[in-house]
Every structure is written in C-alpha cells, then in structure tokens.
Residue frames relative to the residue before (quaternion, step in Angstrom):
aa qw qx qy qz dx dy dz
M 1.0000 0.0000 0.0000 0.0000 0.00 0.00 0.00
A 0.3293 -0.7389 0.5576 0.1860 3.59 -0.99 0.84
F 0.2000 -0.7733 0.5863 0.1352 3.52 -1.12 0.51
L 0.4002 -0.6891 0.5366 0.2777 3.56 -1.25 0.41
P 0.5171 -0.6462 0.4028 0.3909 3.62 -0.93 0.53
L 0.5165 -0.7011 0.4408 0.2179 3.41 -1.05 1.18
D 0.6487 0.5108 -0.3419 0.4488 3.59 1.06 -0.50
Q 0.6967 0.4167 -0.2684 0.5186 3.60 1.28 -0.24
K 0.2558 0.8239 -0.4784 0.1641 3.65 1.35 0.16
Q 0.6981 0.4748 -0.2639 0.4664 3.55 0.57 -1.23
L 0.6533 0.5286 -0.3087 0.4455 3.70 0.83 -0.84
I 0.6987 0.4827 -0.2616 0.4586 3.41 0.96 -1.08
Q 0.6860 0.4791 -0.3070 0.4534 3.50 0.93 -0.85
S 0.6256 0.5214 -0.3419 0.4690 3.62 0.96 -0.77
S 0.6650 0.5070 -0.3032 0.4569 3.62 0.92 -0.98
Y 0.6300 0.5387 -0.3293 0.4521 3.63 1.06 -0.75
V 0.6441 0.5121 -0.3191 0.4701 3.51 0.99 -0.95
R 0.6881 0.4955 -0.2875 0.4452 3.54 0.74 -1.05
Y 0.6437 0.5644 -0.2938 0.4251 3.55 1.02 -0.85
R 0.6247 0.5217 -0.2816 0.5082 3.49 1.29 -0.76
E 0.6462 0.5085 -0.3396 0.4567 3.47 1.02 -0.79
L 0.6328 0.5380 -0.2943 0.4727 3.55 0.96 -0.90
R 0.5734 0.6012 -0.3300 0.4482 3.60 1.13 -0.67
K 0.7296 0.4189 -0.2019 0.5015 3.44 1.07 -1.01
E 0.6686 0.4999 -0.3063 0.4574 3.60 1.05 -0.61
L 0.5946 0.6308 -0.3588 0.3461 3.60 0.95 -0.73
P 0.6707 0.4964 -0.3246 0.4454 3.62 0.82 -0.84
G 0.6189 0.5523 -0.3223 0.4560 3.65 1.18 -0.78
A 0.6392 0.5191 -0.2868 0.4897 3.55 1.09 -0.95
R 0.6525 0.5049 -0.3194 0.4662 3.66 0.93 -0.81
Q 0.6526 0.5092 -0.3049 0.4710 3.60 1.03 -0.83
K 0.6211 0.4985 -0.3733 0.4758 3.66 1.01 -0.48
V 0.6514 0.4969 -0.3376 0.4636 3.62 0.95 -0.81
V 0.6364 0.5405 -0.3157 0.4508 3.58 0.99 -0.71
T 0.6591 0.5110 -0.2913 0.4686 3.57 1.04 -0.97
A 0.6479 0.5344 -0.3027 0.4505 3.54 1.03 -0.90
T 0.6514 0.5248 -0.3039 0.4560 3.46 1.08 -0.88
V 0.6495 0.5274 -0.2962 0.4607 3.47 0.96 -0.94
V 0.6371 0.5213 -0.2914 0.4873 3.62 0.94 -0.86
F 0.6924 0.5053 -0.2758 0.4350 3.51 0.79 -0.98
W 0.7278 0.3953 -0.2411 0.5059 3.63 0.80 -1.00
G 0.6728 0.4995 -0.3453 0.4226 3.58 1.01 -0.51
S 0.6196 0.4953 -0.3281 0.5129 3.57 1.25 -0.53
L 0.6101 0.5377 -0.3689 0.4500 3.56 1.05 -0.65
V 0.6451 0.5091 -0.3335 0.4620 3.59 0.93 -0.80
V 0.6657 0.4961 -0.3008 0.4694 3.58 0.92 -0.86
F 0.6732 0.4527 -0.3386 0.4767 3.63 0.96 -0.73
I 0.6257 0.5027 -0.3749 0.4639 3.69 0.90 -0.50
W 0.5865 0.5601 -0.3368 0.4783 3.58 1.09 -0.78
A 0.6834 0.4876 -0.2896 0.4597 3.59 0.78 -1.08
F 0.6315 0.5442 -0.3129 0.4552 3.58 0.98 -0.96
I 0.6729 0.4830 -0.2975 0.4748 3.62 0.84 -0.92
L 0.6583 0.4800 -0.3425 0.4678 3.62 0.92 -0.67
V 0.6717 0.4744 -0.3292 0.4641 3.62 0.94 -0.62
V 0.6477 0.5184 -0.3399 0.4430 3.53 1.17 -0.39
I 0.7092 0.3577 -0.2614 0.5484 3.53 1.13 -0.50
D 0.6016 -0.6494 0.3433 0.3138 3.65 1.08 0.74
E 0.3322 0.7206 -0.5138 0.3262 3.58 1.07 0.82
E 0.4067 -0.6671 0.5364 0.3191 3.62 -0.90 0.63
L 0.0586 0.7748 -0.6222 0.0952 3.61 -1.00 0.95
P 0.4339 -0.6632 0.5178 0.3224 3.55 -0.84 0.82
E 0.5660 -0.6208 0.4455 0.3096 3.52 -1.15 0.87
I 0.5685 0.6375 -0.3674 0.3680 3.54 1.11 -0.66
V 0.6274 0.5385 -0.3550 0.4363 3.55 1.01 -0.71
S 0.6463 0.5149 -0.3149 0.4669 3.55 0.94 -0.70
A 0.6767 0.5056 -0.2703 0.4619 3.49 1.00 -0.96
V 0.6459 0.4810 -0.3408 0.4851 3.56 0.97 -0.72
A 0.6619 0.5142 -0.3276 0.4361 3.56 0.81 -0.87
L 0.6428 0.5049 -0.3227 0.4773 3.58 1.00 -0.77
A 0.6192 0.5217 -0.3261 0.4879 3.60 1.08 -0.83
G 0.6668 0.5088 -0.3149 0.4442 3.58 0.90 -0.83
I 0.6260 0.5366 -0.3180 0.4680 3.54 1.08 -0.74
L 0.6585 0.5049 -0.3022 0.4693 3.54 0.94 -0.92
F 0.6687 0.5323 -0.2706 0.4431 3.47 0.95 -1.16
G 0.6571 0.5245 -0.2854 0.4601 3.58 0.99 -0.95
L 0.6621 0.5211 -0.2799 0.4601 3.46 1.02 -0.98
L 0.7503 0.4089 -0.2334 0.4641 3.56 0.64 -1.07
F 0.6372 0.4857 -0.3409 0.4918 3.58 1.02 -0.72
G 0.6214 0.5653 -0.3142 0.4422 3.61 0.96 -0.83
L 0.6486 0.5175 -0.3018 0.4695 3.61 0.96 -1.01
R 0.6891 0.4782 -0.2748 0.4701 3.52 0.90 -0.96
A 0.6654 0.4941 -0.3075 0.4675 3.63 0.97 -0.78
R 0.6445 0.5175 -0.3190 0.4638 3.55 1.03 -0.66
K 0.5989 0.5434 -0.3337 0.4844 3.49 1.07 -0.74
S 0.6580 0.5285 -0.2684 0.4644 3.53 0.85 -1.01
Q 0.6691 0.5149 -0.2711 0.4622 3.50 0.92 -0.93
R 0.6762 0.4907 -0.2817 0.4719 3.50 1.06 -0.90
A 0.6141 0.5499 -0.3308 0.4594 3.51 1.13 -0.67
L 0.6604 0.5046 -0.2944 0.4718 3.54 1.04 -0.88
R 0.6626 0.4957 -0.2972 0.4764 3.54 0.91 -0.81
G 0.5946 0.5558 -0.3387 0.4720 3.57 0.97 -0.94
E 0.7183 0.4822 -0.2738 0.4201 3.64 0.73 -1.02
R 0.6483 0.5210 -0.3058 0.4634 3.45 1.21 -0.81
D 0.6446 0.5015 -0.2971 0.4947 3.54 1.06 -0.89
A 0.6542 0.4487 -0.3812 0.4748 3.73 0.86 -0.56
I 0.5880 0.5404 -0.3876 0.4604 3.74 0.94 -0.54
E 0.6635 0.4785 -0.3112 0.4837 3.68 0.82 -0.98
L 0.6510 0.5355 -0.3171 0.4346 3.63 0.85 -0.75
R 0.6941 0.4670 -0.2738 0.4745 3.45 0.93 -1.16
M 0.6297 0.5121 -0.3473 0.4696 3.70 1.00 -0.74
R 0.6664 0.5084 -0.3506 0.4177 3.63 0.78 -0.91
E 0.6386 0.5487 -0.3417 0.4175 3.65 1.09 -0.72
I 0.7286 0.3786 -0.2312 0.5219 3.55 1.27 -0.31
G 0.5816 -0.6510 0.2885 0.3932 3.45 1.38 0.30
V 0.5475 0.5899 -0.4139 0.4254 3.56 1.07 0.68
H 0.0655 -0.8443 0.5305 0.0382 3.60 -0.58 0.85
F 0.2440 -0.7360 0.6194 0.1228 3.57 -0.82 1.07
C 0.0990 -0.7405 0.6645 0.0201 3.49 -1.02 1.07
D 0.1056 -0.8188 0.5642 0.0078 3.53 -0.47 1.20
S 0.0041 0.7724 -0.6351 0.0118 3.53 -0.61 1.04
L 0.7184 -0.4260 0.3183 0.4484 3.63 -1.23 0.00
E 0.7615 0.4156 -0.2135 0.4492 3.50 0.91 -0.93
E 0.8384 -0.0580 0.0549 0.5391 3.56 0.97 -0.72
L 0.3772 -0.6686 0.5754 0.2822 3.51 -1.34 0.12
R 0.1358 -0.7658 0.6286 0.0069 3.58 -0.85 1.07
V 0.1779 -0.7555 0.6268 0.0690 3.46 -1.26 0.86
Y 0.0668 -0.7856 0.6151 0.0044 3.52 -0.89 1.02
A 0.3431 -0.7120 0.5806 0.1954 3.50 -1.19 0.81
N 0.8500 0.1950 -0.1442 0.4677 3.57 -1.15 0.77
E 0.7681 -0.2115 0.1931 0.5727 3.58 0.49 -1.19
I 0.5388 -0.6592 0.4294 0.3012 3.49 -1.19 0.66
Q 0.3471 0.6903 -0.5692 0.2812 3.54 -0.25 1.38
E 0.6576 -0.5742 0.2965 0.3873 3.54 -0.98 0.78
E 0.7105 0.4490 -0.2955 0.4542 3.57 0.98 -0.84
N 0.6511 0.5008 -0.3473 0.4524 3.68 1.23 0.06
E 0.3880 0.7162 -0.4880 0.3139 3.58 1.35 0.17
V 0.0122 -0.8113 0.5841 -0.0202 3.48 -0.88 0.84
S 0.3856 -0.6592 0.5895 0.2630 3.62 -1.25 0.51
V 0.3963 -0.7573 0.4954 0.1551 3.48 -0.50 1.41
L 0.7356 0.4278 -0.2614 0.4556 3.63 0.86 -0.81
H 0.5970 0.5437 -0.3786 0.4523 3.67 1.26 -0.13
D 0.4830 -0.7123 0.4455 0.2468 3.58 -0.82 0.91
G 0.6247 0.5458 -0.3380 0.4446 3.55 1.22 -0.35
S 0.5854 0.5739 -0.3838 0.4249 3.51 1.23 0.12
Y 0.6693 0.5098 -0.2774 0.4639 3.56 1.25 -0.08
R 0.0809 0.7918 -0.6042 0.0374 3.64 -1.06 0.78
C-alpha cells in the first residue's frame, strides 16, 4: 500500500475538496455555454429570416427583428462571459492536477467517481485522501 506525504496533508486534502467542487461546477458552466450558443445561433437564424422577408416585401412586425437582435447580443455577451468562466474553472482544475502530480498524487476523474493514487496509477496505490491512515 502506498502512502501520501504527511507534510503535504493539508494541501492534498484542500486540493481534493476543491477538485470535487470543480467537478460539480464544470457541467453547469458547460451548460451555460451551450445555452448561450443556442440562443445566439437561433436568434441569428430568426434575424436572417426576418431580413429576407423584408427584402421580398413581406409584412413583418418590427418586434421580431428587435427580439432577434436582442437575442443575438444576449447570446454573444452571455456566451463570452460563460466561456470565460468555464476556462477559469478548467484552468483551476488543471492547476490542481499539476500541483498534485508534482508531489506524487494523481487524481483520476471518471464519470462515476474520483479516485486518488499515490506515486503512480495502480490499483494497489489507491488511497483515501480524507482518511488519516493514508499519510506517513
């Protein structure tokens, strides 16, 4: 059985907890990006459709173009903000992974669970970060 360095216990535990939080926050951030993208492209399609109808002299309420334009701006601005937030969360997650690898701790994130290994990724090296018996 492998052990984690005792002198790094607090850093490892706090990094583990933050990593778990990031794991839960990233899907929400991704969903915001997807929503903004759908709003942007959907509004753009409606705006183009409204423009084409105006060009061929069809009657169309002005509110349609105004709402489409507002949707484009909202999708664009909200999307930029959501992408920035998503990049920041991913950057923080990657920084934690790198810092932990430097001291010999590996986080393996699968869809079902987060596993932590000491020194190298092998089943016998899996440890429980929050358990005091994992440190020496």
